[in-house]
C-alpha positions in Angstrom: -17.0 3.7 1.6 -14.2 1.6 0.2 -12.0 -1.1 1.6 -8.4 -0.1 2.3 -5.2 -2.2 2.0 -2.0 -1.0 3.7 1.6 -1.7 3.5 2.7 -1.9 7.1 5.5 -3.3 9.2 3.2 -4.0 12.1 1.0 -7.0 12.9 -1.7 -4.3 13.4 -1.6 -1.3 11.1 -3.4 0.8 13.7 -0.6 0.2 16.2 2.6 0.6 14.3 4.5 2.8 16.7 8.2 2.0 16.4 7.6 0.1 13.2 6.6 3.0 10.9 7.6 3.2 7.3 9.1 6.7 7.2 8.0 9.3 4.6 11.6 9.4 3.4 11.6 5.6 2.8 8.4 5.9 0.9 9.6 8.8 -1.3 12.9 6.8 -2.0 10.7 3.9 -3.3 8.7 6.3 -5.4 11.9 7.9 -6.9 13.4 4.5 -7.7 10.3 3.0 -9.4 9.4 4.2 -12.9 5.8 2.9 -12.5 5.1 5.3 -9.6 4.6 9.1 -10.2 4.5 11.7 -7.5 1.1 13.4 -7.4 1.6 16.3 -5.1 -1.7 17.9 -6.1 -3.3 15.2 -4.0 -0.9 15.5 -1.0 2.8 15.5 -0.3 3.1 11.7 -0.3 0.4 10.9 -2.9 1.5 8.7 -5.8 -0.1 7.6 -9.0 0.2 4.0 -10.3 -0.9 3.5 -13.8 -3.7 5.5 -15.3 -6.2 5.5 -12.4 -4.7 3.8 -9.4 -3.0 5.6 -6.4 -1.1 5.1 -3.2 -0.5 7.5 -0.3 1.5 7.5 2.9 0.0 8.3 6.3 1.3 7.8 9.8 3.9 5.2 8.9 1.8 3.1 6.5 1.2 3.2 2.7 -2.4 2.7 1.6 -4.9 2.6 -1.2 -8.6 2.0 -1.5 -10.4 -0.8 -3.4 -7.3 -1.9 -5.4 -7.5 -4.1 -8.4 -5.5 -7.3 -8.8 -2.5 -5.5 -10.4 -2.4 -2.9 -7.7 -2.3 -5.6 -5.0 0.6 -7.2 -6.9 2.4 -3.9 -6.9 1.8 -3.4 -3.2 3.3 -6.8 -2.5 6.4 -5.8 -4.5 6.7 -2.5 -2.6 6.1 -4.3 0.7 8.9 -6.7 0.0 11.3 -3.8 -0.7 10.2 -2.2 2.6 10.4 -5.4 4.7 6.7 -5.1 5.3 3.4 -6.8 4.6 0.1 -6.0 3.0 -2.8 -5.8 5.5 -6.6 -5.2 5.0 -8.9 -3.1 7.1 -10.0 -6.2 9.0 -6.4 -7.2 9.9 -5.9 -9.9 7.4 -2.6 -10.2 5.5 -2.1 -10.9 1.8 0.8 -12.9 0.4 -0.5 -12.9 -3.2 -2.8 -10.9 -5.4 -4.9 -14.0 -6.0 -5.8 -14.0 -2.3 -7.3 -10.5 -2.7 -9.2 -11.7 -5.8 -10.7 -14.6 -3.8 -11.5 -12.4 -0.8 -13.3 -9.8 -2.9 -15.4 -12.5 -4.7 -16.5 -13.9 -1.3 -17.5 -10.4 0.0 
């Protein structure tokens, strides 16, 4: 089982009612970003990033599992465009990709 990071507008990604990122907003981000490629074979909102990384949208949040440093950096850029933050499964927020690197080394 992997560790998920999410792009969310809520202080708690599990309780984002009223603060959801809409599917339309997510798909507008995808359409405007040449580094993101729609991957409908894996779901209507699934997206590839680079050769082997991915994002998906579900219930108002954008998520991925076990991202690498570059993917966390990309999440932060996307979050900024969506006026959102990047939050881990345990509720912690990331403001830089280096925070993720340090957190993963501790774990």
